[in-house]
C-alpha positions as CSV (number, residue, x, y, z in Angstrom):
1,M,-51.4,-16.7,17.5
2,A,-52.3,-15.0,14.3
3,R,-51.0,-11.4,13.9
4,R,-53.5,-8.8,12.6
5,L,-51.3,-6.4,10.7
6,P,-52.0,-3.7,8.1
7,P,-50.9,-4.6,4.6
8,L,-47.1,-4.6,4.1
9,N,-47.2,-2.1,1.3
10,S,-49.2,0.4,3.4
11,L,-46.7,0.0,6.3
12,K,-43.8,0.6,3.8
13,C,-45.4,3.8,2.5
14,F,-46.2,5.0,6.0
15,E,-42.6,4.4,7.2
16,A,-41.1,6.3,4.2
17,A,-43.6,9.1,4.3
18,G,-43.3,9.5,8.1
19,R,-39.5,9.4,8.0
20,L,-39.3,11.9,5.1
21,L,-42.5,13.9,6.0
22,S,-43.4,14.0,2.3
23,F,-45.6,11.9,0.1
24,T,-43.6,13.1,-2.9
25,R,-40.2,12.1,-1.5
26,A,-41.6,8.8,-0.2
27,A,-42.9,8.0,-3.7
28,K,-39.5,8.8,-5.2
29,E,-37.7,6.6,-2.7
30,L,-40.2,3.7,-3.2
31,N,-40.2,4.2,-7.0
32,V,-44.0,4.5,-7.1
33,T,-46.4,7.4,-7.8
34,Q,-47.4,10.0,-5.2
35,A,-51.0,8.8,-5.8
36,A,-50.0,5.3,-4.9
37,V,-48.4,6.5,-1.6
38,S,-51.5,8.5,-0.7
39,H,-53.7,5.5,-1.4
40,Q,-51.6,3.2,0.8
41,I,-51.7,5.8,3.6
42,K,-55.5,5.9,3.4
43,V,-55.5,2.1,3.5
44,I,-53.5,1.9,6.7
45,E,-55.5,4.8,8.3
46,D,-58.8,3.1,7.4
47,D,-57.4,-0.2,8.8
48,L,-56.4,1.4,12.1
49,G,-59.3,3.7,12.3
50,V,-57.0,6.7,13.1
51,S,-55.4,9.5,11.2
52,L,-51.6,9.2,11.0
53,F,-50.8,12.5,9.2
54,V,-52.0,16.1,9.4
55,R,-52.1,17.3,5.8
56,Y,-51.2,21.0,5.5
57,P,-51.2,22.9,2.2
58,R,-47.4,22.8,1.8
59,R,-46.2,20.3,4.4
60,L,-47.0,17.1,6.2
61,A,-46.9,16.4,9.9
62,L,-47.5,13.3,12.0
63,T,-50.4,13.1,14.3
64,E,-49.9,11.9,17.9
65,Q,-50.9,8.4,16.8
66,G,-48.4,8.6,13.9
67,K,-45.7,9.7,16.3
68,V,-46.3,6.6,18.4
69,L,-46.4,4.2,15.5
70,L,-43.5,5.4,13.3
71,P,-40.5,4.5,15.5
72,E,-41.9,1.1,16.1
73,V,-42.3,0.5,12.4
74,I,-38.8,1.8,11.7
75,E,-37.3,-0.5,14.3
76,A,-39.2,-3.5,12.9
77,F,-38.0,-2.8,9.4
78,D,-34.5,-2.3,10.6
79,K,-34.5,-5.6,12.3
80,V,-35.8,-7.4,9.2
81,S,-33.3,-5.6,7.1
82,S,-30.4,-6.6,9.4
83,A,-31.6,-10.3,9.4
84,V,-31.8,-10.4,5.6
85,A,-28.4,-8.8,5.3
86,A,-26.9,-11.3,7.6
87,L,-28.4,-14.2,5.7
88,R,-27.1,-12.7,2.4
89,K,-23.6,-12.2,3.9
90,E,-23.6,-15.8,5.2
91,Q,-24.2,-17.0,1.6
92,T,-21.2,-15.0,0.4
93,S,-19.0,-15.2,3.5
94,R,-16.4,-17.4,1.7
95,M,-15.5,-14.4,-0.5
96,I,-13.5,-11.8,1.4
97,S,-12.2,-8.4,0.2
98,V,-8.6,-7.6,1.2
99,R,-6.8,-4.3,0.9
100,L,-3.0,-4.5,0.4
101,A,0.0,-2.2,0.1
102,P,1.0,-2.8,-3.5
103,S,4.7,-3.6,-2.9
104,F,3.8,-6.0,-0.1
105,A,1.3,-7.7,-2.4
106,A,3.6,-8.1,-5.3
107,K,6.8,-9.1,-3.5
108,W,5.8,-10.8,-0.3
109,L,2.2,-12.1,-0.4
110,S,1.8,-13.1,-4.0
111,P,4.5,-15.9,-3.9
112,R,2.8,-17.3,-0.8
113,L,-0.8,-17.2,-1.8
114,K,-0.7,-20.7,-3.4
115,Y,-0.2,-22.1,0.1
116,F,-3.3,-20.3,1.4
117,W,-5.5,-21.7,-1.4
118,H,-4.1,-25.1,-0.9
119,Q,-5.1,-25.0,2.7
120,Y,-8.4,-23.1,2.2
121,P,-9.7,-24.0,-1.4
122,E,-13.2,-22.9,-0.4
123,I,-12.2,-19.3,0.3
124,D,-12.0,-16.7,-2.5
125,L,-10.1,-13.5,-2.1
126,C,-10.8,-10.2,-3.8
127,L,-7.5,-8.3,-3.6
128,Y,-7.3,-4.5,-3.8
129,N,-4.0,-2.6,-3.9
130,A,-3.7,0.9,-2.4
131,H,-1.5,2.7,0.1
132,P,-3.9,4.6,2.4
133,A,-5.2,3.0,5.6
134,V,-8.7,1.6,5.2
135,D,-11.7,3.4,6.5
136,F,-13.7,0.3,7.4
137,D,-16.8,2.3,8.1
138,R,-16.9,3.7,4.6
139,E,-15.3,1.0,2.5
140,E,-16.4,-2.6,1.9
141,I,-13.1,-4.1,2.9
142,D,-13.0,-7.1,5.3
143,I,-9.3,-7.1,6.2
144,A,-6.2,-5.2,5.2
145,V,-2.4,-5.2,5.3
146,T,-1.2,-1.7,6.0
147,Y,2.2,-0.1,6.5
148,G,2.6,2.2,9.4
149,K,3.2,2.4,13.2
150,G,0.0,0.8,14.2
151,G,-2.4,2.4,16.7
152,W,-5.2,2.9,14.2
153,P,-8.5,3.6,16.1
154,G,-11.4,1.1,16.0
155,V,-9.4,-1.9,14.6
156,I,-7.2,-4.7,15.7
157,A,-3.7,-4.3,14.2
158,E,-1.3,-7.2,14.5
159,P,2.4,-6.7,13.3
160,L,3.2,-9.0,10.5
161,L,6.5,-7.8,8.8
162,S,9.1,-5.3,9.8
163,L,11.7,-3.9,7.3
164,D,15.3,-3.0,7.5
165,F,16.7,-0.5,5.0
166,F,20.0,-0.2,3.2
167,P,21.2,1.5,0.0
168,V,21.0,-0.3,-3.3
169,C,22.2,0.7,-6.8
170,T,23.3,-0.7,-10.1
171,P,26.8,-2.3,-10.3
172,G,27.9,0.5,-12.5
173,F,27.8,3.0,-9.7
174,L,30.8,1.1,-8.1
175,E,32.9,2.0,-11.2
176,N,32.0,5.7,-11.9
177,D,34.4,8.6,-11.5
178,K,33.0,8.9,-8.0
179,P,32.6,5.2,-7.2
180,L,30.3,4.1,-4.4
181,T,33.1,2.0,-3.0
182,E,33.6,5.1,-0.9
183,I,30.6,5.9,1.2
184,D,31.3,9.7,1.2
185,N,30.8,9.7,-2.6
186,L,27.1,9.1,-2.0
187,R,26.7,12.9,-1.9
188,Y,27.3,13.0,-5.7
189,Y,24.3,10.7,-6.5
190,T,20.6,11.2,-6.8
191,L,18.7,9.8,-3.8
192,L,15.5,7.9,-4.6
193,H,13.0,8.4,-1.8
194,D,10.0,6.2,-0.9
195,A,7.1,8.6,-0.3
196,N,9.1,11.1,1.8
197,Y,12.6,12.1,2.8
198,E,12.6,10.7,6.3
199,C,14.0,7.3,5.7
200,W,17.1,8.6,3.9
201,K,17.6,11.2,6.6
202,D,17.7,8.5,9.3
203,W,20.0,6.3,7.3
204,L,22.5,9.1,6.6
205,K,22.5,10.0,10.3
206,L,23.1,6.3,11.1
207,A,26.0,6.1,8.6
208,G,27.6,9.3,9.9
209,L,26.8,11.3,6.8
210,A,24.3,13.8,8.3
211,D,26.0,16.6,6.3
212,I,24.6,15.2,3.1
213,N,21.3,16.9,2.2
214,A,18.5,14.3,2.2
215,N,15.9,16.9,1.2
216,K,16.5,16.5,-2.5
217,G,16.2,13.8,-5.1
218,T,13.3,11.9,-6.5
219,I,10.2,11.0,-4.4
220,I,8.4,7.9,-5.6
221,D,5.2,6.7,-3.8
222,D,5.4,3.1,-4.9
223,T,8.2,0.8,-3.7
224,N,8.0,-1.4,-6.8
225,V,8.5,1.7,-9.0
226,L,11.2,2.9,-6.7
227,I,13.2,-0.3,-6.9
228,Q,12.8,-0.3,-10.7
229,A,14.2,3.2,-10.8
230,A,17.3,2.0,-9.0
231,V,17.6,-0.9,-11.5
232,D,17.3,1.6,-14.3
233,G,20.2,3.6,-12.9
234,Q,18.2,6.6,-11.9
235,G,19.8,6.9,-8.5
236,V,20.4,5.2,-5.2
237,A,17.4,3.8,-3.3
238,L,16.9,2.4,0.2
239,G,15.8,-1.2,-0.3
240,S,14.9,-3.9,2.1
241,A,15.7,-7.6,1.9
242,T,12.0,-8.4,1.3
243,F,11.9,-6.4,-1.9
244,V,15.4,-6.6,-3.3
245,D,17.0,-10.0,-2.4
246,D,16.2,-11.5,-5.8
247,L,17.8,-8.5,-7.5
248,L,20.9,-8.7,-5.3
249,E,21.2,-12.4,-6.1
250,S,20.9,-11.8,-9.8
251,G,23.4,-9.0,-9.7
252,R,21.1,-6.4,-11.1
253,L,21.5,-4.4,-7.9
254,V,24.3,-4.3,-5.4
255,K,24.5,-3.3,-1.7
256,P,27.5,-0.9,-1.5
257,F,27.4,-0.2,2.2
258,D,26.9,-2.3,5.3
259,A,24.9,0.1,7.5
260,I,21.3,-1.1,8.0
261,L,18.5,1.1,9.3
262,S,15.7,-0.3,11.5
263,N,12.6,1.8,12.4
264,D,9.3,1.4,14.1
265,F,7.2,1.0,11.0
266,A,5.9,-2.4,9.9
267,Y,3.2,-4.1,7.9
268,Y,0.2,-4.8,10.1
269,V,-2.8,-7.1,9.5
270,V,-5.7,-4.8,10.3
271,C,-9.5,-5.3,10.7
272,P,-12.3,-4.4,13.1
273,S,-12.9,-7.1,15.7
274,A,-16.4,-7.7,14.4
275,H,-15.0,-8.8,11.0
276,L,-13.3,-11.7,12.7
277,K,-16.7,-13.3,13.3
278,N,-16.6,-14.2,9.7
279,P,-14.8,-17.5,9.6
280,A,-13.2,-16.8,6.3
281,V,-11.7,-13.5,7.5
282,K,-10.4,-15.1,10.6
283,A,-8.9,-17.9,8.6
284,F,-7.0,-15.5,6.4
285,R,-5.9,-13.4,9.3
286,D,-4.6,-16.4,11.2
287,W,-2.9,-17.8,8.1
288,L,-1.0,-14.5,7.5
289,L,0.2,-14.4,11.1
290,S,1.3,-18.0,11.1
291,L,3.7,-17.5,8.2
292,E,7.4,-17.7,8.9
293,I,9.0,-14.4,8.2
């Protein structure tokens, strides 16, 4: 059955003018002249045989007929827009955007990505590095790996990698006047902190050194830079095997003490449940969680 509809351009102008209650703002939104909008409104009114707007000297109002038609037109355009967006996303669904904690990306994920591309050569990744948790409602990110305690609202968060922490320093610190062969000598060295003082506080308490003031030293908000500062002899950092094993094996860093701190933080694979409807996102999430830690 053929549908008898007003011209599409007149419907677009009516929807914009009715939503904004202004021919001028509708013209700006549609990138046409105000005269063009006025003409298209006349076209649809003539086609329907009713007035859709009351034109006051300085404002515009919908007639009762306009109030009936507008929400239906808005809903119809929204449905068309959603269908078109879904089709466009389907065409690009093999490219996914991933937000990663920088140190995790550099030390843990990067050496393993070749295995993902070997298994899924048709999926392209767009990798973004940043510390804050993703606001999926505001940012065009499909999936993320975030460090924290989990429990983020509105997302599925699966634990991927937990960390244990222990002091690391250059070998020279074992031979200074106050050598770190003695754990109590730690009080004479600069503590390098990752983002805040809390981790060192917990380690010192664990090691029985709670009298050492952890609220001093250098705070560095990037683990990669923190570990490099330790390599450069700027102080003693708390490292984890994931990030310092290669440096311990090469001898550039040493682990002077045995006490190891565990906490309830971890790296989580995070995304809204709706994003897992994209096969590429689900494949990447499942691949991450399948890796042997």
